[in-house]
C-alpha positions in Angstrom: 77.4 81.9 104.8 79.2 85.5 103.6 81.3 87.2 106.4 82.1 90.9 105.7 83.3 93.6 107.5 81.3 96.1 106.8 77.5 96.5 105.2 75.1 99.5 104.4 71.3 99.7 105.4 68.9 97.4 104.6 67.4 98.6 100.7 64.8 97.1 98.1 65.4 96.2 95.0 62.4 96.7 93.6 60.6 94.5 96.1 62.5 91.8 97.5 65.0 93.3 100.8 69.2 93.5 99.9 72.1 94.2 102.0 74.6 96.4 100.3 78.3 94.6 101.1 81.8 95.8 100.8 84.4 93.3 100.5 87.6 93.4 102.1 88.9 92.1 99.3 87.8 94.0 96.2 87.9 91.2 93.9 84.9 89.9 95.0 83.2 92.8 94.3 81.1 93.2 91.5 80.6 96.9 91.3 80.8 100.3 93.8 77.5 100.0 95.1 75.2 101.4 92.5 72.4 99.6 91.2 70.8 100.7 87.6 72.0 104.5 87.9 71.1 104.9 91.9 73.8 104.7 94.3 72.5 102.7 97.1 76.1 103.2 99.4 79.6 104.2 98.5 82.4 101.6 98.2 86.6 102.8 98.6 87.0 100.6 95.1 84.9 100.6 92.0 84.3 97.0 92.3 84.1 96.4 96.0 80.6 96.2 96.5 77.9 93.4 95.9 74.5 93.4 96.8 73.8 90.4 99.0 70.4 88.7 100.5 70.2 88.8 104.2 69.5 84.9 104.5 73.3 84.8 103.4 74.8 87.0 105.4 77.0 85.8 109.0 76.4 89.0 111.5 78.8 87.5 113.8 78.6 86.6 117.7 79.5 88.3 120.7 83.0 87.6 122.2 81.7 85.5 125.2 79.8 83.5 122.6 82.3 82.8 120.3 84.8 81.4 123.6 82.6 79.3 124.9 82.0 77.5 121.2 85.7 77.4 121.4 86.6 76.3 124.5 83.8 74.2 126.4 84.0 71.1 125.9 82.3 69.5 122.7 81.0 66.8 124.7 80.0 68.5 128.2 76.2 68.2 127.2 76.7 64.5 126.7 78.0 63.7 129.9 75.2 62.0 132.4 73.5 64.3 134.7 73.7 63.8 138.3 70.6 64.8 140.5 72.2 66.9 143.9 70.2 68.4 146.7 71.2 72.1 147.1 70.0 73.8 149.9 68.4 77.8 149.0 67.1 79.6 152.0 65.7 76.8 154.3 64.3 74.8 151.4 66.0 71.9 149.8 66.1 72.0 146.0 66.5 69.0 143.4 69.0 70.4 140.7 70.0 68.4 137.5 73.2 69.4 136.1 74.9 71.6 138.0 78.3 69.8 137.4 78.4 70.5 134.3 77.4 74.3 134.8 79.9 74.2 137.4 82.8 72.7 134.8 82.4 74.8 132.5 82.8 77.8 134.4 85.7 76.4 136.2 87.3 75.6 132.8 87.0 79.1 131.4 88.0 80.8 134.1 91.4 79.0 133.8 91.5 80.4 130.5 95.1 82.5 129.7 96.0 82.4 126.0 92.8 82.4 123.6 92.5 82.0 120.3 89.6 83.2 118.4 90.8 83.9 115.0 88.6 84.3 112.3 85.4 83.1 114.5 83.0 86.2 113.6 83.3 88.4 117.1 81.2 91.4 116.4 81.5 92.9 120.2 81.7 92.3 123.8 78.3 91.0 124.3 76.3 91.6 127.5 78.2 93.9 130.4 80.6 92.4 132.6 79.9 89.2 130.7 83.7 88.4 129.8 84.8 89.4 133.7 82.7 87.2 135.5 83.3 83.7 133.2 86.9 84.3 131.9 89.0 87.5 134.0 92.3 85.7 133.6 93.1 85.8 130.5 96.1 87.3 128.9 96.7 86.5 125.3 93.9 87.3 123.0 94.0 86.7 118.9 91.1 88.4 117.4 92.3 88.4 113.8 90.1 88.4 111.1 86.6 88.6 112.9 83.9 91.3 112.4 84.8 94.2 114.8 84.4 97.7 113.3 85.6 99.8 116.0 88.1 101.0 118.9 84.9 101.5 121.1 84.1 97.2 120.8 88.0 96.7 121.3 87.7 98.6 124.1 84.7 97.2 125.2 86.5 94.0 125.6 89.7 95.0 126.7 88.2 96.9 129.8 86.8 93.7 131.5 90.2 91.7 131.0 92.4 93.2 133.8 95.6 91.1 133.3 95.7 91.6 129.2 99.2 90.9 128.0 98.9 90.4 124.3 96.3 91.7 121.6 96.0 91.1 118.0 93.7 93.1 116.3 94.5 92.4 112.5 92.4 92.1 109.6 90.0 93.8 111.4 88.6 97.2 109.7 88.3 99.2 112.4 87.4 102.8 112.9 89.7 104.4 115.5 89.3 107.7 117.1 91.6 110.9 116.1 91.0 113.2 118.9 89.7 111.8 122.1 92.9 109.2 123.5 91.5 105.5 125.1 90.6 105.4 129.0 93.2 105.7 131.4 93.4 101.9 132.8 91.9 100.1 130.0 95.1 98.8 128.5 97.3 98.6 131.6 98.8 96.1 131.5 99.1 95.5 127.7 102.4 95.1 126.3 102.0 93.5 122.6 99.3 95.1 119.9 99.1 93.6 116.5 97.7 96.2 114.4 98.1 94.5 110.8 96.0 95.0 108.0 93.5 97.0 110.2 93.2 100.5 108.2 94.8 102.6 111.2 96.9 105.8 110.3 100.0 107.0 112.0 97.4 110.3 113.8 95.2 107.6 114.9 98.2 105.3 116.4 99.3 108.8 118.1 95.8 108.9 119.8 95.2 105.8 121.2 99.0 105.2 122.6 98.5 107.5 125.4 96.3 104.7 126.6 99.0 101.8 125.9 101.8 103.3 128.9 103.7 99.9 128.8 103.6 98.8 125.7 106.3 97.2 124.1 105.6 95.3 120.7 103.6 97.2 118.1 102.9 95.7 115.1 101.8 98.3 111.9 101.8 96.1 108.8 100.3 96.7 105.4 98.0 100.0 106.9 99.5 102.6 103.9 100.9 104.3 106.7 102.7 108.1 106.3 104.9 108.7 109.3 103.2 111.7 110.0 104.8 113.5 113.4 107.3 112.9 115.7 105.9 111.0 118.6 106.8 112.9 121.7 104.9 111.8 125.3 104.0 108.5 123.8 105.5 105.2 122.0 108.2 105.8 124.6 108.2 102.1 126.2 107.9 100.5 122.6 111.4 98.1 122.5 109.7 96.6 118.5 108.3 98.3 115.7 107.0 97.0 112.8 106.0 99.0 109.8 106.2 96.3 107.2 104.8 96.8 104.1 103.8 100.8 104.2 105.2 101.6 100.8 104.8 105.6 101.4 107.5 105.8 104.6 110.5 107.3 103.4 113.9 107.9 105.2 113.3 111.3 106.3 110.0 109.7 107.9 111.6 107.8 109.5 114.4 110.2 111.2 110.6 111.3 113.2 111.2 108.1 114.9 115.0 108.1 115.2 114.6 109.1 118.9 111.8 106.7 120.5 114.5 106.0 123.6 114.2 101.8 124.0 113.6 101.0 120.3 115.7 98.0 119.8 114.2 96.1 116.9 113.0 97.8 114.0 111.3 95.9 111.1 110.9 97.8 107.6 110.3 94.7 104.8 108.8 96.0 102.1 108.4 99.7 102.3 110.9 100.1 99.1 113.6 102.5 100.8 116.3 102.5 98.6 118.8 105.2 100.4 119.5 106.4 104.3 122.1 109.1 105.6 122.8 110.0 109.3 123.0 113.6 108.7 124.4 114.3 112.2 127.4 111.7 111.7 130.5 112.3 109.6 132.7 109.6 108.0 133.8 107.3 111.0 131.2 108.7 113.4 128.3 107.2 115.0 125.0 109.1 115.0 122.7 109.9 117.7 119.3 108.9 115.8 118.2 105.5 117.1 119.9 105.2 120.3 118.9 101.5 121.1 118.7 100.2 118.2 120.2 96.8 118.0 118.5 94.8 115.0 117.0 96.2 112.1 114.6 94.1 109.3 115.4 95.4 105.6 114.3 92.7 103.4 112.5 93.1 99.9 113.3 96.3 99.1 115.4 98.5 96.5 118.6 99.0 98.5 121.4 98.9 95.1 124.1 101.0 96.9 126.7 100.5 99.6 126.4 103.5 100.7 123.3 102.3 102.4 125.7 99.9 104.2 128.1 102.7 105.0 125.5 104.5 107.0 124.6 101.9 108.9 128.1 101.6 110.2 127.3 104.5 112.1 124.4 103.2 114.2 126.0 103.0 117.6 124.2 99.5 118.6 123.4 97.7 115.3 124.5 94.1 116.5 121.8 92.5 113.7 120.7 93.1 109.9 118.4 91.0 108.0 118.6 92.6 104.2 118.1 89.9 101.9 116.1 90.3 98.7 117.5 93.3 97.7 119.1 94.8 94.7 122.2 94.9 96.1 122.1 91.2 97.5 120.5 89.4 94.4 122.5 91.0 91.9 125.6 89.7 92.8 126.8 86.3 91.5 128.9 85.9 94.7 126.7 85.9 97.2 129.1 85.2 99.9 131.7 88.3 98.6 128.6 90.1 99.4 127.9 89.0 102.6 132.2 89.7 103.3 131.6 93.1 102.0 128.6 93.7 104.3 130.7 92.5 107.1 133.3 94.5 106.8 131.6 97.8 106.1 129.8 97.4 109.6 131.8 96.9 112.3 130.0 95.9 115.7 127.9 93.4 113.4 127.1 90.4 115.0 124.7 88.9 113.1 124.1 88.7 109.5 120.7 87.3 107.5 120.0 85.3 110.4 123.4 83.3 110.8 125.7 84.8 113.3 128.9 86.4 112.1 132.2 84.2 114.3 135.2 85.9 114.4 136.9 83.8 112.2 134.5 85.2 109.6 135.0 88.7 110.5 139.0 88.7 110.4 138.4 86.9 106.5 135.9 89.4 105.6 138.0 92.7 106.9 141.1 90.9 105.3 139.4 90.0 101.9 137.8 93.7 102.1 141.1 95.1 102.7 143.2 93.3 99.8 140.2 94.1 97.5 140.3 97.5 97.5 143.8 98.0 97.6 145.0 99.5 94.6 141.6 101.9 94.6 143.1 103.2 98.3 146.6 103.2 96.4 145.7 104.9 93.9 143.3 107.6 95.9 146.6 108.6 98.0 146.6 105.5 100.6 149.9 104.9 101.5 152.1 102.0 103.5 154.1 104.9 105.4 151.7 106.4 108.2 152.9 110.1 107.8 152.0 109.8 103.7 148.7 108.3 104.2 145.8 110.5 103.3 143.3 109.0 100.9 141.0 111.3 99.2 137.8 112.8 100.4 135.9 110.8 97.7 137.6 107.7 98.7 136.7 107.5 102.3 133.4 108.8 101.5 132.8 105.3 100.0 135.3 102.7 102.3 134.6 104.6 105.4 136.3 101.8 107.2 139.1 101.4 105.2 141.4 103.2 107.3 140.2 101.6 110.6 140.9 98.0 108.8 144.1 99.4 107.9 144.9 99.8 111.9 143.6 96.8 112.7 145.4 94.5 110.1 148.4 96.7 108.6 148.3 98.4 105.7 148.0 96.0 102.3 151.6 95.4 100.8 152.3 95.6 97.1 152.9 92.0 97.2 149.4 91.6 98.2 147.7 93.8 95.5 149.2 92.1 92.6 146.3 91.6 90.2 145.5 87.6 89.4 144.5 86.1 86.3 141.9 83.9 87.8 141.5 81.4 84.9 145.3 80.3 85.7 145.1 77.9 88.5 148.6 78.1 89.3 148.0 82.2 90.3 145.3 80.5 92.8 147.8 78.0 94.4 148.9 78.3 97.9 152.3 76.8 99.2 151.5 75.6 102.9 153.5 74.1 105.4 152.0 71.0 107.0 152.6 70.5 110.3 151.7 67.4 113.3 152.1 69.4 116.2 150.8 65.9 118.8 152.8 63.2 115.9 156.3 64.4 116.3 157.5 61.3 114.2 155.9 62.8 111.4 158.1 65.7 109.7 157.0 68.7 108.1 155.4 68.7 104.6 154.7 71.4 101.9 152.0 71.2 99.8 150.3 73.4 97.2 146.7 73.6 97.8 143.6 75.5 95.6 142.4 78.6 97.6 139.0 77.7 96.7 139.4 74.0 98.4 137.5 73.6 101.1 138.6 72.1 104.7 136.3 69.5 104.0 138.2 68.5 101.2 141.6 69.3 102.6 140.5 66.6 104.9 140.2 64.3 102.7 143.4 64.6 100.9 145.4 64.1 104.3 143.4 61.1 105.4 144.3 59.3 102.5 148.2 60.7 102.9 147.9 59.7 107.2 145.7 56.5 106.9 143.5 58.5 109.7 139.7 58.8 109.2 138.4 62.2 108.6 136.3 62.0 111.5 139.3 62.4 113.6 140.9 65.5 111.9 141.3 68.6 113.6 142.8 71.4 111.1 143.7 75.3 111.8 146.9 77.5 110.8 149.3 79.7 111.6 150.7 83.1 110.0 153.6 84.5 110.1 151.5 88.0 109.9 150.2 86.9 113.1 152.9 85.2 115.6 151.6 83.0 118.6 148.5 83.1 117.2 145.8 79.9 115.9 143.0 80.0 113.7 140.9 76.7 113.7 139.2 75.8 110.4 135.9 74.8 112.2 133.6 75.3 109.0 133.9 72.3 106.5 132.0 73.6 103.9 134.4 76.9 103.8 137.2 77.2 101.4 140.8 78.5 102.5 140.4 81.5 101.0 137.0 82.1 103.1 139.3 81.8 106.4 142.0 84.0 104.7 144.9 81.6 104.7 148.1 82.8 102.4 151.3 81.4 101.2 153.7 80.3 103.9 150.8 80.1 106.4 151.1 77.0 108.4 148.6 74.2 108.4 148.2 72.2 111.8 147.0 68.7 111.7 146.0 67.1 115.1 144.0 63.8 115.0 
């Protein structure tokens, strides 16, 4: 049996009845709707069409039939039928099977979350049938079915007054471009999924007037071009997914930059490589995307650090995902890349779904401050605040550097000496080791590689102190931050990760 979304008028070639089918996947077809020079129907793709015998085609079923097929217990008909006496008018009537019917109806009426994915649903069916049989549905997955128009969707939704979640992905729908959806049809709808439905941006805006409380809108893989600013629609949307719409660029994004409640924006695989907020200068915040907290930029073409500098201008951004970009994949040292992103975006709390702990932020910012210290000095930076005037080029490349100098102090000359990475002595840290809970233990001094993990440090101390590794707790103090103790809580991280430096004091407890 063949499942399809579009079929032409039946015709004869030359004496047998055939149907013209355009496949959703054009690789399954053989031609463009022509046969021996005669055009029987037209396809969007030159190899998207086929001729199919009618007995090979599945024309689908209505919504209520599909829901009964899936949700009515398979063994209902096998149950022992019981006789009942029912009074109709003044006459007793003998009935068989009423219990089964009542049970089925009760079962459907209680349904709230329904999945009819790939069930060949082609429309609503008999008028009022859905509302009568299953009026309490709140969530429907109707993806990958045979719905062909928005009007068919409205016919279904009109009968579901409590509908909050609707997934219509992979239905090749036709949408209205001028007349909006009837008021009240989607009055409760909060989540709408329209991935791979071929909807355009103009059609989104037209239909959106009928989604008064919509919070999440998914529009993946629709070849969308954002052509105009939503003014009186989409004002309640908190999440917008525009992934895999390759024609979207930064100028189009500015058209949705003032949606007042937009908190999550998913832009994976749109091909974006640059962004610039022209209304905000160095160290300032943009008025665009005022509520945006979570931004997803996976699988794009981001290759410049200036992109991350611009993201620091977003006033509410707390979470970022940017995997599989040239900037993040091209570097051999993924940890350094992560540190530099954290240092460049000051308000970030989560990066690539990993929480940024205060210790990690501190280490990242100190390493960033140190890594570009020599460049800062050459550009006019100075430890003396009155002489500290780095040039415009440096500030544009490192807009947070001055703020980091205020936070941690300007880098000292001793920090900025270029080390020879292949000489072990240049990577050794001389640390004091104290035992706060063991007064009989003397303070010792040891040299440890800065690349040594916390776990290996614990192993070394375990052997020296004859104490199990699992009982050891490590932290350190720095003369640069008197009175503050930093816990070394992640065994897999290095001393360098926690910005442990020469002269610091390692505190060991058990």
